[in-house]
C-alpha positions, 0 to 999 in steps of 0.5 A, a space after each residue: 500499499 503506498 503512502 498516498 493511498 493510506 492518507 487520501 481518498 481516490 477521486 470520486 467517479 463523477 462527471 460533474 467533479 471531473 468537469 469542475 476540476 478541468 474547468 477550474 485548472 483551465 480557468 486558473 492557467 488562463 488567469 495566470 498566463 494573463 497576469 504574466 502578460 500584464 493583463 491583470 484582473 482589476 481587483 485587489 485589496 490595494 488596487 483602486 479603480 478610482 484612480 484610473 481615468 479610462 478603464 474601458 467601455 461598460 466597465 462598472 465600478 463598485 465600492 471595494 467593500 461591496 465587491 469584497 462582500 460579492 467575492 465571499 458571500 455566495 461561497 458562505 451561503 452555499 457552505 451554509 446551505 449545504 447543511 439543509 440539503 437532505 443527505 448531502 452533509 451526513 458524515 463527520 468528514 462532510 460535516 467538517 468540510 462544509 463547516 470549515 468552508 462555512 467558517 472560512 467564508 464567514 470570517 471573511 465576510 465579517 472582516 469585510 464588514 467590521 475589521 477592514 476599512 475600504 476607500 477605493 473601488 473595484 471593477 465588477 468584471 473582475 469581481 464576478 469571476 473571482 466570486 464564481 471561483 470561490 462559489 464553484 470550488 465550495 460547491 464542488 468540495 462539498 459534493 465530492 466529499 458527499 461522494 465519498 460517503 460509502 468509501 472506506 476510510 483512509 488507513 491513516 485518519 488525519 481528520 483531527 490533524 486537519 481540524 487542528 491545522 485549520 483552527 491554527 490557520 483560521 485563528 492566526 489569520 484572524 489575529 493578523 487582521 488586528 496587527 497594529 503594524 499593517 498600513 490599513 490599520 494606521 489611520 491612513 487611507 483604507 483599503 
């Protein structure tokens, strides 16, 4: 038995999961190539659309706060909604995956609402693909985990190691939002 088969589930046989994997990989590869070529997504916590005189015909500007909420909220709602779909999130592993995704995106939404200061704008056509990427990754992850419910558990159970690492990461990331050395919290121009 190889090391990987002792700690990983085999990928579920699903046209949806396989298709989403190919689409996600292709989208990320195209976006990465565009970034390298200098055609950047017009989004960043630190990018401000207000300073750009002419972006293009039909470019819609939205406030950075609205844009960031648009990025994270659909994925958060999808993760939370998965608990209400009968039979989707039934075993412990599925509950852990859906909970981790819900907590991750809820933390992001709460930070947008209550922690970060925003003063700039974002371009809508950059926010939409990012939001769709987060949403589709969330839905695909939860569904892929659902497909493993009747499979044998991996020989080496790493659920609790994963929970510990997730909690350390989410807590550490949350604390970094309150770092007084960050420029966004020094009373200067916000995000």
